[in-house]
C-alpha positions in Angstrom: 0.0 0.1 -0.4 2.7 2.3 1.1 4.4 1.3 -2.5 1.2 2.3 -4.2 1.1 5.5 -2.4 4.2 6.8 -3.9 6.6 5.9 -0.5 10.0 4.7 -1.2 10.7 1.1 0.1 14.2 -0.2 1.3 16.0 -3.4 1.5 13.4 -5.5 0.0 16.1 -7.7 -1.1 17.3 -8.5 2.2 14.6 -11.2 3.4 13.7 -12.3 6.8 14.3 -16.2 7.1 13.3 -18.0 10.6 14.7 -20.6 12.4 11.5 -22.8 12.8 10.0 -25.6 14.6 9.8 -28.5 12.1 6.5 -29.4 11.0 5.0 -26.3 13.3 4.1 -22.8 12.1 6.4 -21.1 15.0 9.7 -20.2 16.0 11.9 -22.4 17.7 13.1 -19.5 19.7 16.7 -20.7 20.3 17.3 -16.9 21.5 14.8 -17.3 24.4 16.4 -20.5 25.2 19.7 -19.2 24.7 20.3 -17.4 28.4 18.9 -19.9 30.1 21.6 -22.7 28.6 20.0 -23.9 25.7 21.6 -23.9 22.1 21.3 -25.3 18.8 23.1 -28.5 17.9 23.5 -30.7 15.1 22.5 -34.6 15.0 26.1 -35.1 16.2 25.5 -33.1 19.4 27.7 -30.5 17.9 27.4 -27.0 18.6 27.6 -25.5 15.3 26.9 -21.6 15.8 29.1 -19.2 18.0 25.6 -17.2 18.5 22.4 -18.4 18.7 21.2 -14.5 18.2 18.9 -14.4 15.0 20.9 -13.1 11.9 21.5 -13.5 8.3 25.0 -15.0 9.0 23.7 -17.5 11.8 20.6 -18.5 9.2 23.3 -19.6 6.4 25.2 -21.7 8.7 21.8 -23.2 9.9 21.1 -23.6 5.9 24.6 -25.4 5.7 24.3 -27.6 8.6 20.9 -28.5 7.3 22.4 -29.8 3.7 25.2 -31.4 5.4 25.2 -35.0 6.4 25.2 -33.2 10.1 21.4 -32.1 9.4 18.8 -32.3 11.1 19.3 -30.0 13.6 17.8 -29.5 17.2 17.4 -26.9 20.0 19.1 -28.7 22.6 17.3 -28.4 26.1 17.2 -31.9 27.5 20.7 -31.2 29.2 19.2 -28.3 31.6 17.8 -28.8 35.0 14.3 -29.3 35.3 13.7 -25.8 37.1 15.1 -24.3 34.1 13.3 -26.1 31.7 9.7 -25.4 33.6 10.8 -21.6 33.4 11.5 -21.7 29.5 8.0 -23.8 29.3 6.6 -20.9 30.8 7.8 -18.3 28.4 7.1 -20.3 25.2 4.0 -22.0 25.9 2.3 -19.4 27.1 3.7 -15.9 26.1 5.0 -17.1 23.0 2.7 -19.5 21.7 -0.1 -21.7 23.8 -0.2 -24.1 20.8 3.3 -25.2 21.2 2.9 -27.2 24.1 0.1 -29.4 22.8 2.1 -30.0 19.6 4.8 -31.3 21.6 2.4 -33.2 23.7 0.8 -34.4 20.7 4.1 -36.3 19.8 5.0 -37.4 23.1 7.8 -35.1 23.3 9.3 -33.3 26.4 11.9 -30.6 26.3 13.4 -32.8 29.6 13.9 -35.9 27.2 13.7 -34.8 23.6 15.4 -31.8 21.7 13.5 -29.7 19.7 14.1 -30.4 15.7 14.4 -27.1 13.8 13.9 -26.0 10.1 14.1 -22.9 8.1 10.7 -20.7 7.3 9.9 -19.6 3.9 11.0 -15.9 3.3 9.6 -12.9 4.1 9.8 -9.0 4.1 10.2 -7.5 7.6 11.9 -4.2 9.2 11.6 -5.5 12.8 13.3 -8.7 12.2 15.5 -8.3 9.5 16.1 -4.9 7.1 13.4 -4.4 4.8 10.4 -2.1 4.8 8.8 1.3 4.1 11.9 4.2 4.0 11.5 6.4 7.1 13.4 9.0 8.8 14.2 9.7 12.4 10.6 10.6 12.7 9.0 7.4 11.0 8.0 9.9 8.4 8.2 8.3 4.7 9.1 10.0 1.2 5.4 11.1 1.3 4.9 14.1 3.4 2.0 13.1 5.5 2.5 9.5 5.7 4.3 7.7 8.7 5.4 4.1 9.2 6.5 2.2 12.3 6.9 -1.7 13.4 7.6 -4.5 11.0 6.2 -2.3 8.3 9.4 0.5 8.4 12.8 -0.1 7.3 14.2 0.2 11.0 16.2 -3.2 11.1 15.9 -5.7 14.2 13.7 -3.3 15.8 11.2 -5.8 17.2 8.2 -5.0 19.3 10.0 -2.4 21.4 11.0 -0.6 18.4 7.3 -0.5 17.2 6.3 1.4 20.7 9.0 4.0 20.1 8.7 4.9 16.4 4.9 4.7 17.0 5.2 7.2 19.6 7.7 9.2 17.8 5.7 9.1 14.3 2.6 10.1 16.6 4.2 13.3 18.1 5.7 14.5 14.6 2.3 13.9 13.2 0.7 15.8 15.6 3.1 18.9 15.7 3.0 19.1 11.7 -0.8 19.6 10.8 -1.7 19.6 7.1 -4.6 20.7 5.6 -7.2 18.0 4.4 -7.9 17.5 0.7 -10.0 15.2 -1.0 -8.8 12.0 -2.3 -8.3 11.6 -6.1 -11.5 9.8 -7.0 -9.3 7.3 -9.4 -7.5 6.1 -6.3 -10.9 5.5 -4.4 -12.2 3.6 -7.8 -9.0 1.6 -7.8 -9.3 0.3 -4.2 -12.9 -0.3 -4.6 -11.9 -2.4 -7.6 -9.1 -4.7 -5.5 -11.6 -5.1 -2.8 -15.1 -5.9 -4.4 -13.6 -7.5 -7.7 -14.0 -11.2 -6.6 -17.7 -10.8 -6.1 -18.2 -10.6 -9.7 -16.5 -13.9 -10.4 -17.6 -16.0 -7.4 -16.9 -19.4 -9.4 -13.3 -18.4 -10.3 -10.2 -19.6 -8.9 -10.1 -20.2 -5.3 -7.8 -17.8 -3.2 -6.2 -20.8 -1.8 -5.0 -22.3 -4.8 -3.5 -19.3 -6.4 -2.0 -18.2 -2.9 -0.2 -21.6 -3.1 0.9 -21.3 -6.5 2.4 -17.9 -6.1 4.0 -19.2 -3.0 5.5 -22.3 -4.6 7.1 -19.8 -7.2 8.5 -17.8 -4.5 9.8 -20.6 -3.0 11.5 -22.1 -6.2 12.9 -19.4 -7.7 13.3 -16.2 -5.4 14.7 -17.8 -2.1 18.0 -18.0 -1.8 20.4 -18.8 -2.8 19.7 -16.5 -5.5 20.7 -16.0 -9.2 19.7 -14.1 -12.2 18.6 -17.0 -14.4 15.8 -18.0 -11.4 15.1 -14.5 -10.3 14.3 -13.7 -13.9 11.9 -16.7 -14.4 10.2 -15.4 -11.0 9.8 -11.9 -12.6 7.9 -12.9 -15.5 5.7 -15.4 -13.8 4.7 -13.0 -11.0 4.0 -10.6 -13.5 1.7 -13.5 -15.7 0.1 -14.4 -12.3 -1.8 -10.9 -12.3 -4.4 -12.0 -15.0 -4.9 -15.0 -12.7 -5.0 -12.8 -9.3 -7.7 -10.6 -11.5 -9.9 -14.0 -12.0 -10.3 -15.3 -8.2 -13.4 -15.5 -7.1 -15.1 -14.6 -3.5 -18.4 -14.8 -1.5 -17.8 -13.9 2.1 -15.9 -11.0 3.8 -13.3 -13.0 4.7 -12.7 -14.4 1.4 -12.4 -11.1 -0.1 -9.8 -9.6 2.4 -7.9 -13.0 1.4 -8.1 -12.5 -2.2 -6.9 -8.5 -1.5 -4.1 -10.2 0.8 -2.8 -12.4 -2.4 -2.5 -9.4 -4.8 -0.4 -7.9 -2.1 1.9 -11.0 -1.9 2.3 -10.6 -5.8 3.1 -7.2 -5.3 5.8 -8.2 -2.7 7.2 -11.1 -4.6 8.1 -9.1 -7.9 9.6 -6.1 -5.8 11.8 -8.9 -3.6 12.7 -10.7 -7.3 13.6 -7.2 -8.9 15.6 -5.7 -5.9 17.5 -9.1 -5.8 18.5 -9.1 -9.4 19.4 -5.2 -9.2 22.0 -5.6 -6.1 24.9 -7.9 -7.9 26.6 -9.4 -4.9 26.1 -11.2 -1.6 25.3 -9.3 1.9 23.5 -10.5 4.9 24.7 -14.0 5.1 21.3 -16.4 3.8 19.2 -13.2 3.3 20.4 -12.2 0.1 23.0 -15.0 -1.1 23.4 -14.3 -4.9 25.0 -17.7 -6.2 26.0 -16.0 -9.4 27.6 -12.8 -7.2 29.0 -14.2 -3.9 31.0 -12.0 -2.7 30.4 -8.6 -1.3 31.1 -5.8 -3.1 31.3 -2.6 -0.5 32.8 -0.1 -3.5 29.8 -0.6 -5.4 26.7 -1.7 -3.1 27.7 -0.1 0.3 24.5 1.6 0.1 20.6 1.4 0.6 19.1 0.0 -2.4 15.2 1.4 -2.6 12.4 1.1 -5.0 9.4 3.6 -5.7 6.7 3.6 -7.9 7.5 6.3 -10.5 5.6 9.0 -12.5 4.5 6.3 -15.0 3.9 3.7 -12.6 6.4 1.8 -13.4 9.4 0.3 -10.6 12.5 2.3 -10.2 15.4 1.8 -8.5 18.0 4.5 -6.7 20.9 4.1 -4.5 20.9 6.1 -1.1 24.3 6.6 0.6 24.7 4.9 4.2 24.7 7.2 6.8 28.2 7.7 8.5 28.3 5.5 11.4 28.2 7.2 15.1 31.3 4.6 16.0 33.8 3.7 13.1 33.5 0.2 12.1 36.6 -1.5 10.7 36.3 -2.7 7.3 33.1 -0.6 6.5 33.4 2.9 5.3 30.4 4.5 3.5 30.7 6.8 0.8 30.2 10.6 1.6 27.0 12.7 0.7 23.5 12.1 0.8 21.9 12.4 -2.9 20.2 9.4 -4.3 21.2 7.7 -7.5 19.0 6.3 -10.0 19.8 2.6 -10.6 19.3 0.9 -14.1 17.7 -2.2 -13.9 19.7 -5.0 -16.1 17.8 -8.1 -17.3 20.4 -10.7 -18.1 18.8 -13.7 -19.0 15.8 -14.4 -21.2 13.7 -17.6 -20.1 11.9 -18.3 -23.5 11.6 -22.1 -24.0 13.6 -23.5 -26.5 13.5 -27.1 -28.4 15.9 -30.1 -27.3 17.6 -29.7 -30.2 18.4 -26.3 -30.0 19.3 -26.6 -26.3 21.8 -29.4 -27.2 23.5 -27.1 -30.3 26.6 -25.2 -28.6 26.0 -21.9 -30.0 28.8 -19.8 -31.7 30.0 -16.7 -30.1 28.0 -14.5 -32.5 24.6 -16.2 -31.0 22.8 -14.0 -28.5 24.5 -14.7 -24.9 21.2 -15.9 -23.1 21.4 -19.0 -25.9 24.8 -19.8 -25.1 23.9 -19.7 -21.6 21.1 -22.3 -22.0 23.1 -24.5 -23.6 25.9 -24.7 -21.1 23.2 -25.3 -19.0 21.7 -27.8 -20.8 25.3 -29.8 -20.8 24.6 -30.8 -16.9 22.2 -33.3 -18.4 24.4 -34.8 -21.0 27.5 -36.4 -18.9 30.0 -34.0 -20.3 33.7 -34.3 -20.5 35.9 -31.2 -19.8 36.4 -30.4 -23.8 32.5 -29.8 -23.9 33.2 -26.7 -21.5 35.8 -25.3 -23.5 33.8 -23.1 -25.6 32.1 -21.6 -23.0 35.0 -21.1 -20.4 36.6 -18.8 -23.2 33.4 -17.4 -24.2 33.6 -13.2 -24.6 30.7 -13.1 -22.6 31.1 -12.9 -18.5 27.7 -14.4 -18.0 28.4 -17.3 -20.0 32.1 -17.9 -18.4 30.3 -17.8 -15.1 27.6 -20.0 -15.8 29.8 -22.6 -17.6 32.0 -22.3 -14.3 28.8 -23.0 -12.2 27.8 -25.9 -14.4 31.3 -27.5 -14.4 31.5 -27.6 -10.7 28.2 -29.3 -10.5 29.4 -31.8 -13.0 32.7 -32.1 -12.0 34.1 -34.4 -14.8 37.9 -35.4 -14.8 40.3 -32.1 -14.8 37.7 -30.0 -13.2 40.1 -28.7 -10.8 42.7 -27.2 -13.3 39.8 -25.7 -15.0 38.3 -24.2 -11.9 42.1 -22.7 -11.1 42.5 -21.6 -14.7 38.9 -19.8 -13.8 40.7 -17.8 -10.7 42.7 -15.8 -13.4 39.5 -14.6 -15.2 39.1 -10.9 -16.4 35.8 -10.3 -14.4 35.3 -10.6 -10.8 32.0 -12.4 -10.9 33.8 -15.5 -13.1 36.5 -15.5 -10.4 34.3 -15.8 -7.5 32.0 -18.5 -8.9 35.3 -20.4 -9.5 36.5 -19.8 -6.0 32.8 -21.2 -4.6 33.4 -24.2 -7.0 36.8 -24.7 -5.5 35.3 -24.3 -2.0 32.6 -26.8 -2.5 34.5 -29.5 -4.5 37.7 -29.1 -1.8 36.9 -32.5 -0.1 37.5 -34.6 -3.3 39.9 -32.7 -5.1 43.4 -34.4 -5.8 46.0 -33.9 -3.6 48.6 -33.6 -5.8 51.9 -31.7 -5.9 51.1 -30.4 -9.6 47.4 -28.9 -8.0 49.5 -27.3 -5.3 52.1 -25.7 -7.8 48.9 -24.3 -9.6 47.2 -23.0 -6.6 50.5 -21.4 -5.5 50.6 -19.7 -9.0 47.2 -18.3 -8.7 48.2 -16.6 -5.3 49.7 -14.1 -7.3 46.0 -12.6 -8.3 45.7 -8.8 -7.5 41.9 -10.2 -6.3 42.2 -10.8 -2.5 39.2 -13.2 -3.1 41.3 -15.5 -4.9 44.5 -15.6 -3.0 42.0 -16.4 0.0 40.3 -19.3 -1.6 44.2 -20.4 -2.5 45.4 -20.3 1.1 42.0 -22.1 2.5 42.8 -25.1 -0.5 46.5 -25.4 0.6 45.2 -25.8 4.1 42.4 -28.0 3.7 43.6 -30.7 0.7 46.7 -30.1 2.8 48.9 -29.2 0.3 50.2 -26.0 1.9 53.8 -25.8 3.7 54.5 -23.7 6.9 56.2 -21.6 4.4 53.3 -20.6 2.1 51.3 -19.9 5.1 53.8 -17.3 6.7 54.0 -15.9 3.4 50.0 -15.4 3.1 50.2 -14.0 6.7 51.8 -11.0 5.3 49.2 -10.2 2.8 47.6 -7.1 2.4 43.9 -8.2 3.2 42.9 -9.1 6.5 40.7 -12.2 5.3 43.8 -13.9 3.6 45.6 -13.2 6.4 43.1 -15.0 8.7 43.0 -18.1 6.4 47.0 -18.1 7.0 46.5 -18.2 10.3 44.4 -21.6 10.3 46.9 -22.7 7.9 49.8 -22.4 10.5 47.6 -24.3 13.0 47.2 -27.1 10.8 51.3 -27.0 10.3 51.5 -26.9 14.1 53.9 -23.5 13.3 54.3 -21.9 16.3 56.7 -19.3 15.5 54.8 -18.3 12.7 51.8 -18.2 14.8 53.9 -16.0 17.0 54.8 -13.7 14.2 51.2 -13.1 13.5 50.4 -12.3 16.8 52.1 -8.9 16.0 49.7 -8.6 13.4 47.8 -4.9 13.0 44.3 -6.4 12.4 42.4 -7.5 15.9 41.0 -10.4 14.2 44.1 -11.9 13.0 46.0 -11.4 17.0 42.8 -13.0 18.2 43.0 -15.9 15.8 46.7 -16.2 16.4 45.9 -16.4 20.2 43.3 -19.3 19.4 45.7 -20.9 17.5 48.6 -21.1 19.9 46.3 -22.7 22.3 44.9 -25.2 19.9 48.3 -26.5 19.2 48.8 -29.4 21.8 50.3 -28.8 25.4 53.8 -28.5 26.2 55.9 -31.2 27.4 57.7 -31.4 30.2 61.7 -31.3 29.1 62.9 -33.1 32.3 61.1 -36.2 31.0 62.9 -35.9 27.7 66.0 -35.1 29.4 65.9 -38.3 31.2 65.0 -40.3 27.8 68.0 -38.3 26.3 70.2 -40.6 28.4 68.8 -43.7 27.8 71.0 -46.8 26.7 68.8 -47.3 23.6 69.8 -45.2 20.7 66.9 -44.8 19.0 64.9 -43.5 22.5 68.1 -41.0 22.9 67.9 -39.7 18.9 63.7 -39.1 19.6 64.2 -37.6 23.0 66.7 -35.1 21.7 64.4 -34.5 18.7 62.0 -33.4 21.1 64.1 -31.5 23.0 65.1 -29.2 20.2 61.3 -28.5 19.7 60.9 -27.0 23.2 61.6 -23.6 21.9 58.5 -23.6 20.6 56.7 -23.6 24.2 58.8 -21.2 25.3 58.1 -19.0 22.0 54.1 -19.7 22.5 54.3 -18.7 26.0 56.1 -15.7 25.5 53.8 -14.3 22.5 50.6 -15.1 24.6 51.9 -13.2 27.5 52.4 -10.6 24.9 48.8 -10.7 23.5 47.9 -10.8 27.1 48.6 -7.3 27.5 47.2 -6.1 24.3 45.4 -2.8 24.1 42.4 -4.9 22.6 39.7 -6.4 24.8 38.9 -9.1 22.9 42.7 -9.9 21.9 43.6 -10.0 25.7 40.4 -12.0 26.2 41.6 -14.6 23.5 45.2 -14.9 24.9 44.1 -15.8 28.4 41.8 -18.3 27.3 44.6 -20.0 25.0 46.4 -19.8 28.1 44.5 -22.8 29.7 45.1 -25.1 26.9 49.1 -24.5 27.0 49.0 -25.0 31.0 49.3 -21.3 32.0 53.3 -21.3 32.1 55.7 -18.9 32.9 54.5 -15.3 33.7 50.6 -16.0 32.6 49.4 -17.2 35.9 50.4 -13.7 37.4 48.9 -11.8 34.6 45.5 -13.5 34.4 45.3 -12.5 38.4 45.9 -8.9 37.8 43.3 -9.6 34.6 40.7 -10.2 36.8 40.0 -6.7 37.8 39.7 -5.8 34.3 36.8 -3.6 33.7 35.8 -5.9 30.3 33.8 -9.1 31.4 35.5 -11.0 28.6 39.0 -10.3 29.9 38.0 -11.5 33.3 36.4 -14.7 31.7 39.4 -15.7 30.0 41.4 -15.0 33.3 39.4 -17.2 35.1 39.8 -19.9 32.2 43.7 -19.4 32.5 43.6 -19.7 35.8 42.1 -23.2 36.0 45.7 -24.8 34.4 47.9 -22.4 37.1 48.8 -24.0 40.6 45.7 -24.1 42.6 47.6 -22.1 45.6 48.2 -19.3 43.1 44.5 -19.6 41.3 41.8 -20.7 44.2 42.0 -17.7 46.0 41.4 -15.5 43.2 38.9 -18.0 41.7 36.7 -17.8 44.6 36.3 -14.2 44.3 35.6 -14.6 40.7 32.7 -17.1 41.0 31.0 -14.0 42.6 31.3 -11.7 39.8 28.5 -9.8 38.4 28.6 -11.3 34.8 27.5 -14.9 34.5 30.0 -15.6 32.1 32.7 -15.2 34.7 31.1 -17.0 37.2 30.6 -19.8 34.9 34.6 -19.9 33.9 35.4 -19.7 37.7 33.2 -22.1 38.4 34.5 -24.8 35.7 38.2 -24.0 36.8 37.6 -24.4 40.2 36.2 -27.7 39.2 39.6 -29.1 39.0 40.2 -29.1 42.9 36.7 -30.4 44.3 38.7 -32.3 47.1 39.7 -28.5 48.9 36.9 -27.7 51.6 37.5 -23.9 50.4 36.5 -24.8 46.4 33.6 -27.2 47.6 31.9 -24.5 49.4 32.1 -22.3 46.6 30.8 -24.9 44.3 27.7 -25.5 47.1 26.8 -21.8 47.0 27.5 -21.9 42.9 24.7 -24.5 43.0 22.6 -21.9 44.0 23.5 -19.2 41.2 20.5 -17.4 39.3 22.4 -18.8 36.0 21.5 -22.2 35.2 25.0 -23.1 33.5 26.7 -22.0 36.4 24.7 -24.1 38.5 24.8 -27.0 36.1 28.6 -26.7 36.4 28.6 -26.5 39.9 26.6 -29.4 40.2 28.8 -31.8 37.8 31.6 -31.0 39.7 30.3 -32.2 43.0 28.5 -35.0 41.7 
């Protein structure tokens, strides 16, 4: 309605996708259970997301897990104490949705014995839970003077119910202070609204609303839901435009049926807007919400903008870019462009959707034929058991759209020699083709040959000026186990942060302590955090005294092995020194990561003293890391300060302190603290305390 009134809409390509209870039309509410100690797991019982807060990135991780052999996924609650589960039921079975308890009871399921199977919802448009809606200013006013929007309707990302209250108040206050003269509505608009509502009465025997809506939603799920592609989105646009006539012919007899028919018309409008906006934004952003299979990378240079759409003077849809406002607090890696002027965006149609005969589909088109025909021809190869030479003319095509489609189809078919062809495509002059090749190599990483020839080709590809190419090269060298410590040390000097992060993971794969210690000096916080985690991931240090005794053993091979291990003791000193340096870093998260890693290596050297000092840090993350580190320290140093930390105001710090104290349950002072923690307000703290006392 706002669109037809002339208001701009924003973020319509950024969908809302919810984690649902399987077979139940309602949310799983992991964000409700998470503060009580619930979390999401795969079928192996492994937690696969770092944060259960709802986001496009989290939904991308959920989708990947569901599509793997680790699906289905579950909301894990069965490990919680009975009183905690009762508190969760008090929220989810009453305030959230009373029918939820009935649903579980009907299946004989109980949170105490059964975890909740989860799935993914259909796509939707919502400002309150995503970032799509009517473009509004700080007063809730749209681009149409006198028209306001608030709540899920308005593009105020993730504002939820409290945002609806706040912006409703702001809009009402502003509207009341801005009186406008009343004018008569145009008669043609009144007649159009009347026609929309009452038209189905003229064809009571027309197609029922339920059937038309089902067909419409099916096309949305098949062609608009992510992962998106231009080919599918073009089909969707044509279908939605064609369905206008079918919707006009729907029949109704009752007021309720009239309302549902009007809703179908609005669903069609939103579906077309979503498909066309998704076509225009030629990048991937917001995790699963706008995942373009044909444009898999984020492109801030071209698309760090709001994409708005509106109804033009001629009644046609038009698109504009609006700059992102300057951030109140700088965010590393995101620099919005200056200015506040809207820029018109041309809507480009890349694919034709006209059906072709089987003969024409099977024919390899010459480069003079329309690109759309050649794209159809390369797509047809997927059903023809092709060999690599069959793809050659398409991989060398002059049109980047054809080459990109050839790369994605080649990945799907994966004929012999696919690895070499995809590595060659990493050198393509078009960024989208390189991105498609990178995505294909990632998809096939587990089945690519671990040959030295492939390693050399990947090393050559690392010379690319595209950081996305260098990133996938380093990742593949790690995943396929082809990379050497020298490869990863070189990549750790890359100018791009994402490449350096991949390099750190490779250094961990190679147990390269000196390399990780060097990465710990990186100027980027993310790399230093990853280096700290890596230093803690590589195995526990040895006791040199043990190897010293063996170095004097009567048996020559035993002496040789001990001497070799003693030569590696320098790594333990390097690792401890690097963590000591990181524990004093200026960044909160770096200090926290270093202290947590200290626990994994036995908290040697000066690390216990540093951890004790950091228990007074104002940042809870640092105090939590310090409490974890002290779990590996000598009890005479650790216990007195951990007893205090077990009463910290932050639940994460208390939980870490209780877990560390669990190493010494035989001590009277520790046992008393654990008994007290058994009555903590937080379920996780109580659970760990009771586990230690069991």
